[in-house]
N, C-alpha and C positions, 0 to 999 in steps of 0.2 A: 818461799815461793819459787818454783822451778821455772825454767825457761819457757815451757809450754804455756803456763798461765800468763806470763808476760806477753807471749805471742797472741794468745786469745784476747787479752785486754786491748792489745794494739789494734788487731783487725776489727774487733767490735767497735772500738772507739772511732776508727777510720770510717766504718759503715755509718755510724751515727753522724759524724761531722759532714760526710758527703751528702747525707740525706737532709741535713739542716740547710744546705744551700738551696733546697727546694721547698722550704717550709712556707706557709701561706703568705707572709709578707713579701717573699721573693719568687713565688711561682707565677711566672708571667702568663698572660692570657694566650690561649691557643684555641682555635675554633673547635677542634675535636673534643678537647677537654671541657670546654664550656657546654658543649652539647651533652656530654656524658653527665655533667653536673645537673643539667636541666632534667635529664631522664631520671636521675636519682630523686630529685625534688618531685617530679611528676608521679613516681611510684609511691612515695610517701603521701601524696595527695589523692591516691586512689586510682591513678592511671595504670593501665596494663601495657607492657611493652608490645610494640608492633600494632596492636589494635588501636591504641590511642596516640602513638607517635611512631613515625617511621625511622628505622635505622637498619642498616644491613650488617651490623656487628652481632655476634652471638650475645646472649643476655647477661652473662656474668658481670660484665663491666657496669651494667645498669644497677644491678643489685649491690655491687661493691660501693658505688657512689651513693646509693640510698643508705647503706649502712654507715658510710662516712658522715653523711649529713645528720644522722641521729645523734652523733657525738659532737656536733657543733662545727665551727669553722676549721678547727684543727683535726677533726675526726678522720678525714680521708688521708691526711698526711700521717697520722698515727698508725692507721691500718697499713699503709704502704711501708712505713719505716719498720713496723713490727715484722712484716713479711721479709724485709731486707735483712733484719737482724737474725731472724730464725734461719733463713737460707744460709747466711754467713756462718752461723754457729754449726749447723749440720754439715756444711761443706768443710769447715775447719776440722771437725771431729773425724770426718771421713779421711781427710789428708793425714791427720795424726794417727788414725788407726792403721793406715797403710805405710806409715813411717816415711813420709816424704821428707826430704832434707830440710825444706822450708815449708812447714804446714800452713803458714800464714800467707804464702805467696799467691796461690790461686784464689782463695777467698778475697784477698785484696784486689787482685786483677779483676775479678768479677764485679766488685763494687766500683772500681775506677771506670770500667767500660759501661756499666749500667748507668752511672751518673755523669757520663760524658755529655756535657751540654751541647756539643756539636752534633750529636746523634739523637739524644733523648727528647729534646725540646721540652724539658720539664718532667714532671711525674704524672702518673695516672693515665698512661697509655696501655692499651690491651697487651701489647707485646712485652711490656715491662712485667706485667703479672705472669705471663706465660714463662718468662725467664725465671722467676721465682719458683713456679711450679715444676719447671724442668729440673732445677737443682734438687728440689724435694724428690722428684722421680728418680734421679740418678743416685741419690743417697740411699734410697730404698732398694735399688736394684741388686747390689751385692749382698744384701742381708740374708740371714739364714732363718729368720723367724717364720712362724707357721703361716701367717696371712700376708706374706709378701706380695703375691700376685693380686690379692684383693686390693691392697693399697695402690699397686701399679695401675690397675684398671680404673680405680677411683681418680687418681691423679691425671691419667691420660684423658679421661672424660672431662675433668675440670679444665684442662688445657683446651680441649676441643670446643667447649662452650664459652671460652674466653676469647680465643682466636683460632678459627678452624684450621688454617693452614699450618699452625705451629704444632699440630699433633704429628705431622709427617716426620720431624726429626726424632720422635720417640719410637717410631716403628723399628729402626735398626736395633735399638737397645732391647725392645720387647722380643724381637726375633732371636737375638743373641741369648737372652735370658731363657727363653723357652727351649732352644736347642741344647744349651749347656746344663740344663737342670735334669737330674735323674729321677725326680718324682714322677708320678703318673701324669701323662699328658692331659687326660680329661680333667684331672684335679686342677692343673694349672689354668686350663682354658675356662673351667667353671668358675674359679676364683676371679679371673679377669672379667668375665661377664657379670659376675655378682657385684664386683666393685664398680663397674660401669653403670649397672642398673640402679644401684642404690642412690646415685645422683640423678640419672636420667629420668627415672619413673616419676619422682615427685615434681621435677621440672615440667615434664609433659602434662602431668595432671593439673598443675597450676595453670598452664595455658589452655588446657581443655575446659576446665571449670569456668574460666574467664572468657570463653569463646574467642580465643586468640590463636588457636593452634594453626589454623589456615594462614593467618597473617604471619605467624612465626616462620612457617615453611617458605612462604612467598618472599618475605623480606630478607631473612638471614641466610637462605640457601639458594632458592631459585633465582633471585635477583643477582646474586654474585656470579652465577654461571651464565645467565642469559644476558646480563648487561655489563656488570662491573669488570669482568675479565675478557670481554669480547674484542676490545681494541688491541691491535698488535703492533709490535715494533721488532726490528731485526735482531738476530742473535748478537750481532756486533754492537748494536745499541744497548742491549742488555749488559753485555760485558763492560762496555764503557761506563754504564751507570754504576755497576758494581765497583769498578776501579775508582771512579771519582768519589763515590760515597765512602769507601774504605779510607781513601786518602784524606778527604775533607774532614772526616769524622775522627781521624787519628786512630783508626782501627787497623790500618794496613800492616803495621809491624807485628802486633800480636797475632793477627790472622796468618801472616806468612810464617812466623815462627812456629805456630801450632801446625800449620799445613806441612812444612818441611820436616819437623820433628816427627809428626805422625806418619808421614810416608817413609821416613828413614827407619822408624821403628818396625815397619813391616819387613825390613831386611836385616836389622840388627837383632840382637838377642832380647826378646821380650816374652814374658810368660803368658800374656793375654793378647796375642795378635788379633784374635777374633774381636775382642772388645775395642782394640785400637781401630780396626777396620769399621766397626759399627759407629764409633765416634767420628771418624772421618766422613762416613755417609751422612751422619746427622749434621755435621758442619755444613755440608753442601745443601742438604734439605732445608736447613734454617733459612737459606736465602731464596727458597722456592717462590715466595710471593713476588719477587722482582720479575720472575719469568711467567707470571700469570697475568698477561695482558700488558698493554702499553699505557693506559690511563692518560690519554692526550689532553692537553689544555684546549681552551676554545680556539687557540691559534694553531692547533695541530702539532704542538711541541710536546714530546713525552715528559710527563711529570716524574721527578725523582724524589721519592719519599725517604728521607734519611732514617726515620724511625722504623722502617721495615727491617733495618739491619741491627736493631737493638738486641734481639735474641742471640746474636753472636756473642754477647757478654757471657752467656751460659755455655754455648757449644764450643767456643774457643777454649774455655777453661776445662771442659770435659775431655777434649782431645789431649791437652797438656797433662791432665791427671792420669789418663791411661798410659801416657808415655813415661812419666816420672815414677808412677806407682809400681809399674811392673817391669821396668827395664832391668836387664842383667848385663848390660854393656858398660864398660868403664867410661866410654865417651859421654854417657848421660848420668851414670850413677854417682851419688855422693855430693856433698856440699860444694866442693871445689869445682866439680864439673857443671853444676847447676847455677853457681853464683853469677856467671855472666848473663843468664837468662832473667835474673831478677832485675837487672838494669835495662835489658832489652825490652822487657815486657811492661815495666812500670814507669820508667823515667819520663817518657813523652806524655803518657796519660796523666801521670802525677803532676807534670807541669801544666797541662790543660786544666786540671782540677784546681790547682793553685791560682792560675790566671782567672778562672771563673769566680772562685771564692773571693778574690780580692777586688773584683769589679761587679759585684752583684747589683742588679737593677731592681728597684722596688716595684712591686705590682701596682701600687697606687699611681705610679707615673705613666702607666700605659695610656695611650691616646684614647682608647675606647672608654676607659673609666673617667676620662676628663672631657668627654664630648659634651657640648652645651645642651644637647637633647636630654641627657640623663637627669640633671637636676630639675629640668622643666617637667619631665614625666613623673619624677618623684613627687613633685608638688601636686600632681593630679590625683594621687592616692588611688591608683588603678586597681581594678578587680580582675579576676580571671577572664580571659578571652578579649580583653580590651586593648591588647597590644599584639602586633604581629611583626616579626622581623623577616624581611624578604631579601634574599640574595646577598646577605651580609652576615656570614656565619659567625664572625667574632662577636657581633652584637647580640648573639644568643645569650650572652652574659646578662643582658637587660632583664631577661625572664627571671633568673635566680636572684638578681639584685633587687628587683621590684616584687619578687615572690608572686608572680602571676603565671598562669598556664596559657599556652598558645591556643588559638582558636581552631587550629587544624592539625592533623597528624603530620603534615609535611613541615617539619621544623627546620629543615635546611633544603636548599634548592640548587646546589651547584651542578647537579646532573643536567639541568637545562643548558648549562654552558659547556658541557663536555661531550655529551652524546647527541649527535644530530638527529637520530631517529627516536630519541627519548621523548615520549608524549607528543608524537607527531601530530595528532589530532587535537592537541591541547585540552584533552578531557580532564587531566589531572589539574591543570591550571584553573579550569572551570570549577572543579570541585573545591579548590582553595577559595576562589572568589565566592562561591555559594556559602562556604563556611564563614567567611568574613561577614557576609550580609546577614546570615542566619543569627550569628552572635552579636550583630551590630558592633563589630570591632571598631573601636573609636580611632586608634592610631596605628599607623604602619611605618616602620623604619625601612626606607628604601632610597638608595642612591640611584637616580634615574640614569646616570652615566654608565653604571655597571651593567645595566640591563642590555646595553649594546653588545655585551659579550655572549649573549644567547647564541647557541649554535644554529638554532632554527629561527629565521627572521619572522616566520608566522607566529611563533610563540611569543617572541618579543613584542610584536605589534598588538597581539591580543591582550597581553598583560598591561601594556602601557595604556591601551584604550580603556580597559577596565578601571585602572587607577584614576585616569583623568575624568572618567564618568562619575565615579562614586567618591573620590577623595580629592583633597586639595592640599597643597603644601602649606606648612605652618611656618611663618617667619620666626627664626630663632636668633636672638642676639649672639653675635660671635660667629655666625655662619653667613657666608656670601650666598651659598646655595644650600638650603635646608634639606635634610634627608628625612624629616618628619612630615608625615601626611596625616590629615585628619578627615574623618568621615563627614561628608557634606550634610547639611541640615535635612534636606529632602532628596535623598538619592533615588 
């Protein structure tokens, strides 16, 4: 068995071990992930995205979660790990094909960055999946096979319907591919559109048949432009966020190494300077979500989302690939020249992974899973629509744990605490109240203290008045202030 097979086993084994740190017993609760799991359950129970539940994410993450639930508690982890293994294998083969001095280095770096717990916050986030699809896209890009542009169009569309903004880093690569290809332009464009349509048309038909096309447009697109990205912060605040997130997430060194080597390659001897330039453009476009609005908290402080930087796990590695694969300069070519970068790129991230792996926290120890309200509700043997979680996103976990559907499409409500003009006439809150009364929803999980964070005091007052009129707190053993409310006998 030669050295390349040992390298392949090493990097595939590392991928599997890093993924095991996020297997179900150790994948901690996070509000976004619990909401995604709920959407997967809702789809399997006959609900249609956007029509039956609100979310401003594109639909792929809902279908991925639904597919995971089909295979049981470990299903989602298996799908995620298989995608990680496949992207690692394809990337390793690409590095070996272009005779990189260390073909295992960049696939390993990709996995170390992807599974960095300081950035990723676990698995099953949209940008994690776009990182996989971006690696697939780049591995297809240099190929010579007949339907290359068909696959590129398909993968770009897959990225778009998983996380819209992450299609931007693919555009420089598409432009480079189209410019440098000698085949007929219309053939290339036709294949790209065909690849995009083969995914888009069935998706749109699904929403059209289920009378959800308008909801789809309103929630996944119009909402993001008209509400989600409207808050602003200064350019300096954006740059401070980038600096702090790269530093806190242990991404700073790989990012700077990739940036410096990429810029240097534009002046050194490199056979594919156009591709290096495209990869550098993609590197910066990967961080474009940070510059799309401020997303202020209820106290007017900008929110910093570390997982917005997770796709750098792919784009950093792609810059380094274009540097190492096509360099003709002695400063960068060869094993001796590239050996220092093995340590610069992997040592700190490797230590982070080791530290995380040796201090794994069990999911069952999460406070939400051990709240006294959960066993009490479990004993009630609830049916669909009998429970509603209000302004406590992590408690969305209760829906999937108790296997019940929410009584209203507004499955999370943090927008009322962020945007002062959101639902200014509290019509949406009224619709939630009407849904609760229509379904005679028996229980509501709500911490009255958190409602004080509503940006609009009128909304806060209306909701508290509604709750006190129709619901009453249930004393729960182990709680000084119960967060469980029950429908009054004669509301």
